[in-house]
TORKOL-4160 file (C-alpha; in steps of 0.2 Angstrom, whole numbers, padded with zeros to 4 digits, m for minus):
473
<pt num="1" X="0585" Y="m0500" Z="0916"/>
<pt num="2" X="0571" Y="m0489" Z="0927"/>
<pt num="3" X="0562" Y="m0498" Z="0940"/>
<pt num="4" X="0546" Y="m0497" Z="0931"/>
<pt num="5" X="0552" Y="m0508" Z="0916"/>
<pt num="6" X="0565" Y="m0520" Z="0924"/>
<pt num="7" X="0559" Y="m0537" Z="0926"/>
<pt num="8" X="0556" Y="m0547" Z="0941"/>
<pt num="9" X="0570" Y="m0557" Z="0948"/>
<pt num="10" X="0570" Y="m0575" Z="0947"/>
<pt num="11" X="0569" Y="m0589" Z="0961"/>
<pt num="12" X="0574" Y="m0606" Z="0963"/>
<pt num="13" X="0560" Y="m0615" Z="0967"/>
<pt num="14" X="0559" Y="m0629" Z="0979"/>
<pt num="15" X="0556" Y="m0648" Z="0975"/>
<pt num="16" X="0538" Y="m0654" Z="0980"/>
<pt num="17" X="0538" Y="m0668" Z="0991"/>
<pt num="18" X="0527" Y="m0684" Z="0989"/>
<pt num="19" X="0522" Y="m0679" Z="1005"/>
<pt num="20" X="0515" Y="m0661" Z="0998"/>
<pt num="21" X="0508" Y="m0669" Z="0984"/>
<pt num="22" X="0497" Y="m0682" Z="0994"/>
<pt num="23" X="0493" Y="m0666" Z="1003"/>
<pt num="24" X="0488" Y="m0656" Z="0991"/>
<pt num="25" X="0477" Y="m0671" Z="0985"/>
<pt num="26" X="0464" Y="m0667" Z="0999"/>
<pt num="27" X="0459" Y="m0653" Z="0988"/>
<pt num="28" X="0453" Y="m0665" Z="0974"/>
<pt num="29" X="0444" Y="m0677" Z="0990"/>
<pt num="30" X="0434" Y="m0664" Z="0997"/>
<pt num="31" X="0430" Y="m0657" Z="0979"/>
<pt num="32" X="0425" Y="m0676" Z="0973"/>
<pt num="33" X="0419" Y="m0682" Z="0989"/>
<pt num="34" X="0406" Y="m0669" Z="0989"/>
<pt num="35" X="0403" Y="m0666" Z="0972"/>
<pt num="36" X="0399" Y="m0685" Z="0971"/>
<pt num="37" X="0387" Y="m0683" Z="0986"/>
<pt num="38" X="0379" Y="m0667" Z="0976"/>
<pt num="39" X="0375" Y="m0675" Z="0961"/>
<pt num="40" X="0368" Y="m0690" Z="0968"/>
<pt num="41" X="0356" Y="m0686" Z="0982"/>
<pt num="42" X="0351" Y="m0667" Z="0981"/>
<pt num="43" X="0338" Y="m0668" Z="0963"/>
<pt num="44" X="0331" Y="m0684" Z="0970"/>
<pt num="45" X="0330" Y="m0676" Z="0989"/>
<pt num="46" X="0319" Y="m0662" Z="0985"/>
<pt num="47" X="0310" Y="m0668" Z="0972"/>
<pt num="48" X="0306" Y="m0686" Z="0977"/>
<pt num="49" X="0308" Y="m0687" Z="0997"/>
<pt num="50" X="0301" Y="m0668" Z="1002"/>
<pt num="51" X="0289" Y="m0665" Z="0987"/>
<pt num="52" X="0295" Y="m0653" Z="0975"/>
<pt num="53" X="0287" Y="m0653" Z="0955"/>
<pt num="54" X="0298" Y="m0660" Z="0943"/>
<pt num="55" X="0299" Y="m0645" Z="0934"/>
<pt num="56" X="0302" Y="m0634" Z="0952"/>
<pt num="57" X="0317" Y="m0644" Z="0955"/>
<pt num="58" X="0323" Y="m0641" Z="0938"/>
<pt num="59" X="0320" Y="m0621" Z="0937"/>
<pt num="60" X="0328" Y="m0621" Z="0954"/>
<pt num="61" X="0345" Y="m0630" Z="0945"/>
<pt num="62" X="0342" Y="m0618" Z="0930"/>
<pt num="63" X="0343" Y="m0601" Z="0943"/>
<pt num="64" X="0357" Y="m0609" Z="0952"/>
<pt num="65" X="0367" Y="m0613" Z="0937"/>
<pt num="66" X="0362" Y="m0594" Z="0931"/>
<pt num="67" X="0366" Y="m0587" Z="0948"/>
<pt num="68" X="0386" Y="m0596" Z="0947"/>
<pt num="69" X="0387" Y="m0588" Z="0929"/>
<pt num="70" X="0390" Y="m0575" Z="0935"/>
<pt num="71" X="0396" Y="m0575" Z="0952"/>
<pt num="72" X="0410" Y="m0591" Z="0948"/>
<pt num="73" X="0420" Y="m0578" Z="0935"/>
<pt num="74" X="0419" Y="m0563" Z="0948"/>
<pt num="75" X="0423" Y="m0576" Z="0963"/>
<pt num="76" X="0439" Y="m0577" Z="0953"/>
<pt num="77" X="0445" Y="m0561" Z="0947"/>
<pt num="78" X="0439" Y="m0551" Z="0962"/>
<pt num="79" X="0453" Y="m0562" Z="0976"/>
<pt num="80" X="0468" Y="m0564" Z="0963"/>
<pt num="81" X="0476" Y="m0551" Z="0972"/>
<pt num="82" X="0486" Y="m0549" Z="0984"/>
<pt num="83" X="0477" Y="m0544" Z="1003"/>
<pt num="84" X="0485" Y="m0541" Z="1019"/>
<pt num="85" X="0488" Y="m0558" Z="1024"/>
<pt num="86" X="0497" Y="m0563" Z="1008"/>
<pt num="87" X="0514" Y="m0558" Z="1013"/>
<pt num="88" X="0513" Y="m0567" Z="1028"/>
<pt num="89" X="0501" Y="m0580" Z="1024"/>
<pt num="90" X="0500" Y="m0583" Z="1005"/>
<pt num="91" X="0489" Y="m0578" Z="0991"/>
<pt num="92" X="0478" Y="m0595" Z="0990"/>
<pt num="93" X="0478" Y="m0603" Z="1007"/>
<pt num="94" X="0468" Y="m0592" Z="1017"/>
<pt num="95" X="0454" Y="m0591" Z="1002"/>
<pt num="96" X="0456" Y="m0611" Z="1002"/>
<pt num="97" X="0454" Y="m0610" Z="1021"/>
<pt num="98" X="0439" Y="m0597" Z="1023"/>
<pt num="99" X="0431" Y="m0604" Z="1009"/>
<pt num="100" X="0431" Y="m0625" Z="1016"/>
<pt num="101" X="0424" Y="m0621" Z="1034"/>
<pt num="102" X="0408" Y="m0609" Z="1024"/>
<pt num="103" X="0407" Y="m0625" Z="1012"/>
<pt num="104" X="0406" Y="m0639" Z="1026"/>
<pt num="105" X="0393" Y="m0629" Z="1037"/>
<pt num="106" X="0381" Y="m0624" Z="1021"/>
<pt num="107" X="0381" Y="m0642" Z="1016"/>
<pt num="108" X="0376" Y="m0648" Z="1032"/>
<pt num="109" X="0360" Y="m0634" Z="1028"/>
<pt num="110" X="0357" Y="m0640" Z="1012"/>
<pt num="111" X="0349" Y="m0654" Z="1019"/>
<pt num="112" X="0343" Y="m0647" Z="1036"/>
<pt num="113" X="0328" Y="m0637" Z="1033"/>
<pt num="114" X="0330" Y="m0623" Z="1049"/>
<pt num="115" X="0307" Y="m0621" Z="1046"/>
<pt num="116" X="0293" Y="m0630" Z="1044"/>
<pt num="117" X="0291" Y="m0635" Z="1025"/>
<pt num="118" X="0272" Y="m0637" Z="1028"/>
<pt num="119" X="0260" Y="m0645" Z="1012"/>
<pt num="120" X="0273" Y="m0644" Z="0998"/>
<pt num="121" X="0260" Y="m0647" Z="0986"/>
<pt num="122" X="0249" Y="m0632" Z="0988"/>
<pt num="123" X="0264" Y="m0621" Z="0992"/>
<pt num="124" X="0279" Y="m0626" Z="0986"/>
<pt num="125" X="0287" Y="m0609" Z="0986"/>
<pt num="126" X="0295" Y="m0608" Z="1005"/>
<pt num="127" X="0305" Y="m0624" Z="0999"/>
<pt num="128" X="0308" Y="m0619" Z="0980"/>
<pt num="129" X="0315" Y="m0601" Z="0988"/>
<pt num="130" X="0325" Y="m0608" Z="1001"/>
<pt num="131" X="0332" Y="m0623" Z="0989"/>
<pt num="132" X="0338" Y="m0609" Z="0978"/>
<pt num="133" X="0346" Y="m0596" Z="0990"/>
<pt num="134" X="0356" Y="m0612" Z="1000"/>
<pt num="135" X="0361" Y="m0622" Z="0984"/>
<pt num="136" X="0368" Y="m0604" Z="0978"/>
<pt num="137" X="0376" Y="m0599" Z="0995"/>
<pt num="138" X="0385" Y="m0617" Z="0998"/>
<pt num="139" X="0390" Y="m0617" Z="0978"/>
<pt num="140" X="0399" Y="m0599" Z="0981"/>
<pt num="141" X="0409" Y="m0606" Z="0995"/>
<pt num="142" X="0413" Y="m0623" Z="0983"/>
<pt num="143" X="0417" Y="m0611" Z="0968"/>
<pt num="144" X="0431" Y="m0600" Z="0980"/>
<pt num="145" X="0438" Y="m0617" Z="0987"/>
<pt num="146" X="0440" Y="m0625" Z="0970"/>
<pt num="147" X="0447" Y="m0608" Z="0960"/>
<pt num="148" X="0460" Y="m0607" Z="0973"/>
<pt num="149" X="0467" Y="m0625" Z="0974"/>
<pt num="150" X="0467" Y="m0627" Z="0956"/>
<pt num="151" X="0473" Y="m0607" Z="0952"/>
<pt num="152" X="0489" Y="m0611" Z="0964"/>
<pt num="153" X="0492" Y="m0630" Z="0955"/>
<pt num="154" X="0501" Y="m0622" Z="0941"/>
<pt num="155" X="0511" Y="m0610" Z="0954"/>
<pt num="156" X="0516" Y="m0625" Z="0966"/>
<pt num="157" X="0519" Y="m0637" Z="0953"/>
<pt num="158" X="0532" Y="m0629" Z="0940"/>
<pt num="159" X="0539" Y="m0643" Z="0930"/>
<pt num="160" X="0530" Y="m0655" Z="0918"/>
<pt num="161" X="0539" Y="m0669" Z="0929"/>
<pt num="162" X="0531" Y="m0664" Z="0945"/>
<pt num="163" X="0513" Y="m0660" Z="0937"/>
<pt num="164" X="0512" Y="m0676" Z="0930"/>
<pt num="165" X="0517" Y="m0683" Z="0946"/>
<pt num="166" X="0508" Y="m0673" Z="0956"/>
<pt num="167" X="0491" Y="m0674" Z="0948"/>
<pt num="168" X="0493" Y="m0694" Z="0949"/>
<pt num="169" X="0497" Y="m0692" Z="0968"/>
<pt num="170" X="0482" Y="m0679" Z="0969"/>
<pt num="171" X="0470" Y="m0691" Z="0959"/>
<pt num="172" X="0476" Y="m0705" Z="0968"/>
<pt num="173" X="0470" Y="m0697" Z="0985"/>
<pt num="174" X="0455" Y="m0688" Z="0977"/>
<pt num="175" X="0448" Y="m0703" Z="0970"/>
<pt num="176" X="0446" Y="m0709" Z="0988"/>
<pt num="177" X="0433" Y="m0696" Z="0991"/>
<pt num="178" X="0422" Y="m0699" Z="0975"/>
<pt num="179" X="0426" Y="m0717" Z="0982"/>
<pt num="180" X="0421" Y="m0715" Z="1002"/>
<pt num="181" X="0404" Y="m0705" Z="0994"/>
<pt num="182" X="0401" Y="m0720" Z="0985"/>
<pt num="183" X="0402" Y="m0731" Z="0998"/>
<pt num="184" X="0395" Y="m0723" Z="1014"/>
<pt num="185" X="0382" Y="m0711" Z="1007"/>
<pt num="186" X="0370" Y="m0726" Z="1000"/>
<pt num="187" X="0373" Y="m0738" Z="1015"/>
<pt num="188" X="0368" Y="m0723" Z="1027"/>
<pt num="189" X="0352" Y="m0716" Z="1017"/>
<pt num="190" X="0335" Y="m0722" Z="1020"/>
<pt num="191" X="0324" Y="m0720" Z="1005"/>
<pt num="192" X="0307" Y="m0713" Z="1013"/>
<pt num="193" X="0315" Y="m0705" Z="1029"/>
<pt num="194" X="0321" Y="m0687" Z="1025"/>
<pt num="195" X="0330" Y="m0686" Z="1043"/>
<pt num="196" X="0342" Y="m0698" Z="1036"/>
<pt num="197" X="0348" Y="m0686" Z="1022"/>
<pt num="198" X="0352" Y="m0674" Z="1037"/>
<pt num="199" X="0360" Y="m0686" Z="1047"/>
<pt num="200" X="0373" Y="m0691" Z="1031"/>
<pt num="201" X="0374" Y="m0673" Z="1029"/>
<pt num="202" X="0382" Y="m0669" Z="1045"/>
<pt num="203" X="0393" Y="m0683" Z="1043"/>
<pt num="204" X="0398" Y="m0678" Z="1025"/>
<pt num="205" X="0402" Y="m0660" Z="1034"/>
<pt num="206" X="0412" Y="m0669" Z="1046"/>
<pt num="207" X="0423" Y="m0676" Z="1034"/>
<pt num="208" X="0426" Y="m0659" Z="1023"/>
<pt num="209" X="0432" Y="m0651" Z="1039"/>
<pt num="210" X="0445" Y="m0666" Z="1041"/>
<pt num="211" X="0449" Y="m0665" Z="1023"/>
<pt num="212" X="0451" Y="m0647" Z="1027"/>
<pt num="213" X="0465" Y="m0649" Z="1041"/>
<pt num="214" X="0475" Y="m0663" Z="1032"/>
<pt num="215" X="0473" Y="m0650" Z="1015"/>
<pt num="216" X="0483" Y="m0635" Z="1023"/>
<pt num="217" X="0500" Y="m0642" Z="1023"/>
<pt num="218" X="0499" Y="m0644" Z="1004"/>
<pt num="219" X="0492" Y="m0626" Z="1001"/>
<pt num="220" X="0507" Y="m0620" Z="1012"/>
<pt num="221" X="0514" Y="m0607" Z="1002"/>
<pt num="222" X="0533" Y="m0605" Z="1003"/>
<pt num="223" X="0544" Y="m0590" Z="1004"/>
<pt num="224" X="0547" Y="m0595" Z="0985"/>
<pt num="225" X="0529" Y="m0594" Z="0980"/>
<pt num="226" X="0524" Y="m0580" Z="0989"/>
<pt num="227" X="0539" Y="m0570" Z="0984"/>
<pt num="228" X="0540" Y="m0576" Z="0966"/>
<pt num="229" X="0519" Y="m0572" Z="0965"/>
<pt num="230" X="0520" Y="m0556" Z="0973"/>
<pt num="231" X="0535" Y="m0547" Z="0964"/>
<pt num="232" X="0526" Y="m0553" Z="0948"/>
<pt num="233" X="0510" Y="m0543" Z="0953"/>
<pt num="234" X="0520" Y="m0525" Z="0961"/>
<pt num="235" X="0528" Y="m0525" Z="0942"/>
<pt num="236" X="0516" Y="m0529" Z="0932"/>
<pt num="237" X="0504" Y="m0517" Z="0947"/>
<pt num="238" X="0504" Y="m0501" Z="0934"/>
<pt num="239" X="0501" Y="m0511" Z="0918"/>
<pt num="240" X="0483" Y="m0515" Z="0927"/>
<pt num="241" X="0474" Y="m0528" Z="0918"/>
<pt num="242" X="0454" Y="m0525" Z="0917"/>
<pt num="243" X="0443" Y="m0540" Z="0919"/>
<pt num="244" X="0434" Y="m0539" Z="0902"/>
<pt num="245" X="0455" Y="m0538" Z="0895"/>
<pt num="246" X="0459" Y="m0553" Z="0904"/>
<pt num="247" X="0444" Y="m0564" Z="0896"/>
<pt num="248" X="0450" Y="m0558" Z="0879"/>
<pt num="249" X="0467" Y="m0561" Z="0881"/>
<pt num="250" X="0459" Y="m0577" Z="0888"/>
<pt num="251" X="0448" Y="m0582" Z="0872"/>
<pt num="252" X="0461" Y="m0578" Z="0858"/>
<pt num="253" X="0473" Y="m0592" Z="0866"/>
<pt num="254" X="0466" Y="m0609" Z="0854"/>
<pt num="255" X="0474" Y="m0624" Z="0867"/>
<pt num="256" X="0463" Y="m0616" Z="0882"/>
<pt num="257" X="0446" Y="m0611" Z="0875"/>
<pt num="258" X="0448" Y="m0628" Z="0867"/>
<pt num="259" X="0450" Y="m0638" Z="0880"/>
<pt num="260" X="0436" Y="m0628" Z="0892"/>
<pt num="261" X="0425" Y="m0632" Z="0878"/>
<pt num="262" X="0429" Y="m0650" Z="0878"/>
<pt num="263" X="0431" Y="m0650" Z="0897"/>
<pt num="264" X="0412" Y="m0643" Z="0899"/>
<pt num="265" X="0404" Y="m0657" Z="0886"/>
<pt num="266" X="0415" Y="m0669" Z="0895"/>
<pt num="267" X="0406" Y="m0663" Z="0913"/>
<pt num="268" X="0388" Y="m0659" Z="0908"/>
<pt num="269" X="0388" Y="m0679" Z="0900"/>
<pt num="270" X="0399" Y="m0684" Z="0917"/>
<pt num="271" X="0388" Y="m0675" Z="0929"/>
<pt num="272" X="0371" Y="m0678" Z="0920"/>
<pt num="273" X="0374" Y="m0693" Z="0922"/>
<pt num="274" X="0379" Y="m0696" Z="0939"/>
<pt num="275" X="0363" Y="m0684" Z="0943"/>
<pt num="276" X="0352" Y="m0700" Z="0936"/>
<pt num="277" X="0363" Y="m0715" Z="0942"/>
<pt num="278" X="0348" Y="m0716" Z="0955"/>
<pt num="279" X="0334" Y="m0716" Z="0948"/>
<pt num="280" X="0342" Y="m0728" Z="0936"/>
<pt num="281" X="0348" Y="m0740" Z="0947"/>
<pt num="282" X="0332" Y="m0736" Z="0959"/>
<pt num="283" X="0316" Y="m0734" Z="0945"/>
<pt num="284" X="0324" Y="m0745" Z="0929"/>
<pt num="285" X="0334" Y="m0759" Z="0938"/>
<pt num="286" X="0324" Y="m0759" Z="0954"/>
<pt num="287" X="0339" Y="m0761" Z="0965"/>
<pt num="288" X="0341" Y="m0754" Z="0983"/>
<pt num="289" X="0350" Y="m0739" Z="0986"/>
<pt num="290" X="0363" Y="m0748" Z="0996"/>
<pt num="291" X="0367" Y="m0757" Z="0982"/>
<pt num="292" X="0376" Y="m0742" Z="0972"/>
<pt num="293" X="0389" Y="m0745" Z="0987"/>
<pt num="294" X="0394" Y="m0761" Z="0983"/>
<pt num="295" X="0396" Y="m0756" Z="0965"/>
<pt num="296" X="0411" Y="m0745" Z="0968"/>
<pt num="297" X="0422" Y="m0759" Z="0972"/>
<pt num="298" X="0423" Y="m0764" Z="0954"/>
<pt num="299" X="0424" Y="m0747" Z="0949"/>
<pt num="300" X="0441" Y="m0744" Z="0964"/>
<pt num="301" X="0448" Y="m0763" Z="0956"/>
<pt num="302" X="0449" Y="m0757" Z="0939"/>
<pt num="303" X="0453" Y="m0738" Z="0943"/>
<pt num="304" X="0468" Y="m0739" Z="0953"/>
<pt num="305" X="0481" Y="m0751" Z="0942"/>
<pt num="306" X="0474" Y="m0742" Z="0925"/>
<pt num="307" X="0478" Y="m0723" Z="0933"/>
<pt num="308" X="0499" Y="m0729" Z="0934"/>
<pt num="309" X="0496" Y="m0737" Z="0916"/>
<pt num="310" X="0489" Y="m0721" Z="0908"/>
<pt num="311" X="0503" Y="m0711" Z="0917"/>
<pt num="312" X="0515" Y="m0720" Z="0910"/>
<pt num="313" X="0507" Y="m0718" Z="0894"/>
<pt num="314" X="0503" Y="m0700" Z="0895"/>
<pt num="315" X="0525" Y="m0698" Z="0897"/>
<pt num="316" X="0524" Y="m0710" Z="0880"/>
<pt num="317" X="0512" Y="m0700" Z="0869"/>
<pt num="318" X="0502" Y="m0685" Z="0879"/>
<pt num="319" X="0493" Y="m0682" Z="0892"/>
<pt num="320" X="0477" Y="m0675" Z="0877"/>
<pt num="321" X="0479" Y="m0690" Z="0867"/>
<pt num="322" X="0475" Y="m0699" Z="0884"/>
<pt num="323" X="0461" Y="m0688" Z="0888"/>
<pt num="324" X="0451" Y="m0690" Z="0871"/>
<pt num="325" X="0455" Y="m0711" Z="0874"/>
<pt num="326" X="0446" Y="m0706" Z="0890"/>
<pt num="327" X="0431" Y="m0699" Z="0882"/>
<pt num="328" X="0429" Y="m0713" Z="0870"/>
<pt num="329" X="0427" Y="m0726" Z="0883"/>
<pt num="330" X="0415" Y="m0717" Z="0889"/>
<pt num="331" X="0405" Y="m0714" Z="0876"/>
<pt num="332" X="0405" Y="m0733" Z="0873"/>
<pt num="333" X="0402" Y="m0738" Z="0891"/>
<pt num="334" X="0386" Y="m0726" Z="0890"/>
<pt num="335" X="0379" Y="m0734" Z="0874"/>
<pt num="336" X="0382" Y="m0752" Z="0879"/>
<pt num="337" X="0372" Y="m0748" Z="0896"/>
<pt num="338" X="0358" Y="m0737" Z="0886"/>
<pt num="339" X="0354" Y="m0755" Z="0877"/>
<pt num="340" X="0360" Y="m0769" Z="0885"/>
<pt num="341" X="0362" Y="m0766" Z="0905"/>
<pt num="342" X="0346" Y="m0772" Z="0914"/>
<pt num="343" X="0353" Y="m0780" Z="0930"/>
<pt num="344" X="0368" Y="m0781" Z="0941"/>
<pt num="345" X="0380" Y="m0788" Z="0931"/>
<pt num="346" X="0378" Y="m0777" Z="0919"/>
<pt num="347" X="0381" Y="m0762" Z="0930"/>
<pt num="348" X="0395" Y="m0772" Z="0938"/>
<pt num="349" X="0404" Y="m0774" Z="0920"/>
<pt num="350" X="0398" Y="m0755" Z="0916"/>
<pt num="351" X="0408" Y="m0749" Z="0931"/>
<pt num="352" X="0426" Y="m0758" Z="0928"/>
<pt num="353" X="0425" Y="m0750" Z="0912"/>
<pt num="354" X="0419" Y="m0732" Z="0918"/>
<pt num="355" X="0434" Y="m0735" Z="0931"/>
<pt num="356" X="0446" Y="m0736" Z="0918"/>
<pt num="357" X="0442" Y="m0722" Z="0909"/>
<pt num="358" X="0440" Y="m0712" Z="0922"/>
<pt num="359" X="0457" Y="m0716" Z="0929"/>
<pt num="360" X="0464" Y="m0712" Z="0911"/>
<pt num="361" X="0454" Y="m0694" Z="0912"/>
<pt num="362" X="0459" Y="m0692" Z="0930"/>
<pt num="363" X="0479" Y="m0694" Z="0925"/>
<pt num="364" X="0480" Y="m0679" Z="0915"/>
<pt num="365" X="0468" Y="m0668" Z="0920"/>
<pt num="366" X="0479" Y="m0657" Z="0930"/>
<pt num="367" X="0491" Y="m0657" Z="0919"/>
<pt num="368" X="0482" Y="m0651" Z="0903"/>
<pt num="369" X="0474" Y="m0638" Z="0913"/>
<pt num="370" X="0493" Y="m0632" Z="0920"/>
<pt num="371" X="0495" Y="m0633" Z="0902"/>
<pt num="372" X="0483" Y="m0623" Z="0895"/>
<pt num="373" X="0483" Y="m0610" Z="0911"/>
<pt num="374" X="0502" Y="m0608" Z="0905"/>
<pt num="375" X="0497" Y="m0601" Z="0887"/>
<pt num="376" X="0486" Y="m0589" Z="0894"/>
<pt num="377" X="0498" Y="m0581" Z="0908"/>
<pt num="378" X="0512" Y="m0582" Z="0894"/>
<pt num="379" X="0499" Y="m0571" Z="0883"/>
<pt num="380" X="0496" Y="m0560" Z="0897"/>
<pt num="381" X="0512" Y="m0557" Z="0904"/>
<pt num="382" X="0506" Y="m0561" Z="0921"/>
<pt num="383" X="0500" Y="m0576" Z="0933"/>
<pt num="384" X="0479" Y="m0573" Z="0931"/>
<pt num="385" X="0474" Y="m0591" Z="0936"/>
<pt num="386" X="0459" Y="m0588" Z="0949"/>
<pt num="387" X="0453" Y="m0577" Z="0936"/>
<pt num="388" X="0455" Y="m0590" Z="0921"/>
<pt num="389" X="0447" Y="m0605" Z="0934"/>
<pt num="390" X="0433" Y="m0591" Z="0938"/>
<pt num="391" X="0430" Y="m0591" Z="0919"/>
<pt num="392" X="0430" Y="m0610" Z="0917"/>
<pt num="393" X="0417" Y="m0612" Z="0931"/>
<pt num="394" X="0406" Y="m0603" Z="0922"/>
<pt num="395" X="0406" Y="m0613" Z="0909"/>
<pt num="396" X="0404" Y="m0629" Z="0920"/>
<pt num="397" X="0389" Y="m0620" Z="0927"/>
<pt num="398" X="0382" Y="m0624" Z="0911"/>
<pt num="399" X="0380" Y="m0641" Z="0916"/>
<pt num="400" X="0367" Y="m0639" Z="0928"/>
<pt num="401" X="0357" Y="m0626" Z="0918"/>
<pt num="402" X="0356" Y="m0642" Z="0904"/>
<pt num="403" X="0355" Y="m0656" Z="0919"/>
<pt num="404" X="0339" Y="m0646" Z="0926"/>
<pt num="405" X="0332" Y="m0643" Z="0908"/>
<pt num="406" X="0336" Y="m0661" Z="0900"/>
<pt num="407" X="0331" Y="m0671" Z="0918"/>
<pt num="408" X="0314" Y="m0661" Z="0919"/>
<pt num="409" X="0309" Y="m0660" Z="0903"/>
<pt num="410" X="0316" Y="m0678" Z="0900"/>
<pt num="411" X="0305" Y="m0685" Z="0916"/>
<pt num="412" X="0289" Y="m0672" Z="0912"/>
<pt num="413" X="0288" Y="m0680" Z="0893"/>
<pt num="414" X="0289" Y="m0698" Z="0899"/>
<pt num="415" X="0276" Y="m0696" Z="0913"/>
<pt num="416" X="0288" Y="m0700" Z="0927"/>
<pt num="417" X="0281" Y="m0700" Z="0943"/>
<pt num="418" X="0292" Y="m0697" Z="0957"/>
<pt num="419" X="0291" Y="m0708" Z="0973"/>
<pt num="420" X="0280" Y="m0723" Z="0963"/>
<pt num="421" X="0281" Y="m0740" Z="0966"/>
<pt num="422" X="0283" Y="m0745" Z="0946"/>
<pt num="423" X="0287" Y="m0733" Z="0934"/>
<pt num="424" X="0279" Y="m0737" Z="0915"/>
<pt num="425" X="0292" Y="m0742" Z="0902"/>
<pt num="426" X="0291" Y="m0724" Z="0895"/>
<pt num="427" X="0296" Y="m0717" Z="0911"/>
<pt num="428" X="0309" Y="m0729" Z="0912"/>
<pt num="429" X="0315" Y="m0727" Z="0893"/>
<pt num="430" X="0315" Y="m0710" Z="0896"/>
<pt num="431" X="0329" Y="m0712" Z="0912"/>
<pt num="432" X="0341" Y="m0721" Z="0901"/>
<pt num="433" X="0340" Y="m0709" Z="0890"/>
<pt num="434" X="0345" Y="m0695" Z="0903"/>
<pt num="435" X="0356" Y="m0707" Z="0910"/>
<pt num="436" X="0366" Y="m0714" Z="0895"/>
<pt num="437" X="0363" Y="m0709" Z="0879"/>
<pt num="438" X="0363" Y="m0692" Z="0879"/>
<pt num="439" X="0379" Y="m0690" Z="0890"/>
<pt num="440" X="0385" Y="m0702" Z="0878"/>
<pt num="441" X="0382" Y="m0687" Z="0865"/>
<pt num="442" X="0390" Y="m0675" Z="0876"/>
<pt num="443" X="0406" Y="m0683" Z="0878"/>
<pt num="444" X="0407" Y="m0688" Z="0858"/>
<pt num="445" X="0405" Y="m0667" Z="0853"/>
<pt num="446" X="0418" Y="m0664" Z="0867"/>
<pt num="447" X="0431" Y="m0679" Z="0857"/>
<pt num="448" X="0429" Y="m0672" Z="0841"/>
<pt num="449" X="0432" Y="m0655" Z="0847"/>
<pt num="450" X="0449" Y="m0659" Z="0855"/>
<pt num="451" X="0454" Y="m0670" Z="0841"/>
<pt num="452" X="0452" Y="m0657" Z="0829"/>
<pt num="453" X="0458" Y="m0642" Z="0837"/>
<pt num="454" X="0468" Y="m0645" Z="0852"/>
<pt num="455" X="0487" Y="m0645" Z="0849"/>
<pt num="456" X="0498" Y="m0639" Z="0863"/>
<pt num="457" X="0509" Y="m0656" Z="0863"/>
<pt num="458" X="0527" Y="m0660" Z="0859"/>
<pt num="459" X="0539" Y="m0646" Z="0855"/>
<pt num="460" X="0525" Y="m0633" Z="0855"/>
<pt num="461" X="0523" Y="m0637" Z="0873"/>
<pt num="462" X="0541" Y="m0637" Z="0877"/>
<pt num="463" X="0543" Y="m0620" Z="0869"/>
<pt num="464" X="0530" Y="m0613" Z="0880"/>
<pt num="465" X="0539" Y="m0619" Z="0894"/>
<pt num="466" X="0555" Y="m0612" Z="0887"/>
<pt num="467" X="0546" Y="m0595" Z="0885"/>
<pt num="468" X="0541" Y="m0596" Z="0904"/>
<pt num="469" X="0555" Y="m0596" Z="0909"/>
<pt num="470" X="0561" Y="m0584" Z="0898"/>
<pt num="471" X="0550" Y="m0571" Z="0903"/>
<pt num="472" X="0551" Y="m0578" Z="0923"/>
<pt num="473" X="0535" Y="m0582" Z="0924"/>
C-alpha cells in the first residue's frame, strides 16, 4: 500500500481525568459569565445610560450580527489547520489563549469609552459607530475562543461515557460563571451612573483572565491528541477540502442540521429573554437591579441537584430526549411568566423552574454537539470541528440580529421611553411580549423540529462510533 493511500496509524487515547474535565469547564465558565453580562448590560447601557436611541441600538445589533455571520465561519475555517506552533503547543490551545486575552481587554473597552461622547441626542454617530466597532472586535475574539474550546471537546473526550461525564462536569463549573455574573454584576451596577458599568467591566475582565489561567490545563493537548490530529491532517492534505465543500457536506447531515436549527431557535429564545430581563425587572415589576442578584439563589438551588438527575436519565434514555424536555419546560415557564408574574414571588418560581430546565439542557449540550460533529467528521473523512463550529456561530449570530429587531421594534411600537420613571401599560405589555411570549414561540419551534427530525440515538449512535473507530477518526 502506498504512502498516499495508507491509513493513519491509530493511537490509544489517555483517560481524561476529572481534574482535566473541571479545568476544561473554565471555558464554559468564561463563556457563560461574559455572555450573561453582555446580554444583561450592553443593550440597556447604550440605550438608557448613554442615551443612544432605541432604533440605533437595535441597528448596531443588526450590523454586529451581520458582521459575525461572515466572520465566524471564516475564523473557524482559517484556524482549523496546523501552524508552526501546533507540534509543540497543540492545535487549539494557542488560539484559545490568544483569543482569551484579547476578549478580556476588549470587554473593558466595550464600556470604557475613550473619548467624550458629547451630546448623544443631537450627534449620536460617534458613539454609535464606536459601539458597532468595539462590539464586532470583541465578538471576533469571543468567537475564536469558543470555536476552539468547543471544537476541541470531541477530540479530547472520545468515549460516550467521557463526553457525558465531561459535559456534566464542565457545566457544573460553567454554571458558576453565569451565577457569578448574576450575583456580582447587579450588586456593582448603580442605575444612572455609567462609571459603575466601567468599574464592573474592569472586574469582569480580571475574572476572564483568571479563568483563562485555570483553563490552560484543560485545553492542554497531550501527545495523543496532537499526533492524532497532525497525522490525520497530513494524510488528508493531498485531498484538500475547500470551505464550501465542507459546508455542503455538513448541511447534508440530517442530525447535524436539525441540531443546528433547534439550537439556534433555543438560543434566540434564551438570549432574547436574557437581554429583556433588566427591562422586565425595572420597568414592569419596579424592582431594583440588585434584586436580580438574589434571584440567582433559587436558580442554583434547583439547578445543581437536578443536573445529576438529568444526567442519570440521559444515560437511561437518550441525550436528545432530555434536551427536548428542557425546551418544553422553558415554554411553560415563559408562558406562565407572561400572564401571571406580577411580583418577586412569581420571579422566584420562574427562576426555580428555569434552573430545572437549564440543568436538563446543560447536562447533554456538549454530548449532543459532539455526536453531531462526529456525524460530519464521518461524512467528511476528516476532523473539521472548528470549521463547523464556525458555521454554527454564523447561525447563532442570527440571534443578535433577531434580538435587535424585536426589542427595538416592540419598544418603538408600544411607546417605551428609556429612563422614564414610569412606563405606560402598553409599554409594559410590550416588554412582557419580548421577554416572555416571543422567546416561548421560538423555543416551541425548536422543540417541534427536534422531535420530528433528530434520530441520532440508540443503535444509530453506536454504529456511528464504530464507523469512526474503523476509519481511525
